[in-house]
C-alpha positions in Angstrom: -0.1 -0.2 -0.1 1.1 3.5 -0.8 0.5 6.3 1.6 -0.8 9.8 0.5 1.6 12.5 1.2 4.7 10.8 2.0 8.0 10.7 0.2 11.0 8.7 -0.1 12.0 6.6 2.9 9.2 8.2 4.8 6.8 6.7 2.5 7.5 3.1 3.4 8.7 1.9 7.1 7.9 -1.7 6.6 9.9 -4.0 4.4 6.8 -5.1 2.7 5.7 -1.4 1.7 9.3 -0.9 0.5 9.1 -4.2 -1.6 5.7 -2.9 -3.0 7.1 0.6 -3.9 10.1 -1.1 -5.5 7.9 -3.2 -7.7 5.5 -0.1 -8.6 8.7 1.8 -9.9 10.3 -1.0 -11.7 7.1 -2.2 -13.3 5.5 1.3 -14.1 3.8 1.6 -17.4 4.7 4.1 -19.9 3.0 7.7 -19.4 1.7 6.9 -23.2 -0.4 4.1 -22.0 -2.4 6.5 -19.9 -3.2 9.2 -22.6 -6.9 10.8 -22.3 -7.4 8.6 -19.2 -8.2 10.2 -15.7 -5.6 9.2 -13.3 -6.0 9.3 -9.4 -2.4 10.3 -8.4 -1.5 9.9 -4.7 2.1 10.6 -5.2 4.8 11.9 -7.8 8.3 10.6 -7.4 11.0 11.6 -9.4 14.8 10.4 -9.9 17.4 11.5 -12.0 17.9 10.0 -15.3 19.8 10.6 -18.6 17.6 10.8 -22.1 18.6 9.2 -25.3 20.8 12.4 -26.0 22.8 11.9 -23.0 21.3 15.0 -21.3 20.1 14.8 -17.7 16.4 14.8 -17.1 13.9 13.9 -14.5 12.1 10.6 -14.4 8.7 11.0 -12.9 6.8 8.2 -11.5 2.9 8.6 -10.9 1.7 6.4 -8.2 -2.1 5.9 -8.6 -4.7 5.3 -6.0 -5.7 1.9 -7.9 -2.1 0.9 -7.4 -1.0 1.5 -11.0 2.2 3.5 -11.7 3.0 5.3 -14.8 6.7 6.7 -15.9 7.6 9.7 -17.9 10.8 11.7 -18.7 9.1 14.2 -21.2 10.1 17.8 -20.8 6.2 18.6 -20.9 5.5 16.5 -18.1 8.5 17.8 -16.2 7.0 21.5 -16.5 3.6 20.0 -15.3 5.0 18.4 -12.4 6.8 21.7 -11.5 3.7 23.7 -11.7 1.8 21.1 -9.5 4.4 21.0 -6.9 4.4 24.9 -6.9 0.4 24.9 -6.2 -0.2 22.0 -4.1 3.4 21.0 -2.7 4.7 17.4 -2.8 2.3 16.0 -0.5 -1.2 15.6 -1.6 -3.9 15.7 1.1 -6.3 13.8 -1.4 -5.6 12.1 -4.7 -4.8 14.4 -7.5 -6.9 13.8 -10.5 -4.8 14.3 -13.8 -5.3 13.5 -17.4 -2.3 12.8 -19.5 -2.0 13.8 -23.2 0.2 13.9 -26.1 1.1 17.3 -28.0 2.8 18.0 -31.3 6.0 20.2 -31.0 8.3 21.3 -33.8 10.7 18.3 -32.7 7.9 15.5 -32.7 5.8 14.9 -29.9 5.8 15.3 -26.0 3.7 14.5 -23.1 2.0 16.7 -20.7 -1.3 16.5 -18.4 -4.1 18.7 -17.3 -5.4 18.7 -13.6 -9.0 18.3 -13.4 
């Protein structure tokens, strides 16, 4: 079980909870699989990563109330997460309803999300 409003090691005190979180992160579905679906997000976790061009980026994991997890390294998602955190903070009192979408850019496509 993933608890709302807790981050990192504070999120999971018990070994079983840590194993469940590890499984959620390592088995997260691509953000593209959630396009146009409403997600009830209880936590957003980020970790440093490197994109295909060798540039440092943030990898975001969206942990959902139903136990699903989605992952994205898209710059559009990065901007949206920063906006969410500036408004709601990092800890959600209740799940945040988001809808991922794909947008066309001059370099192809990227992902972002809207908040309901």
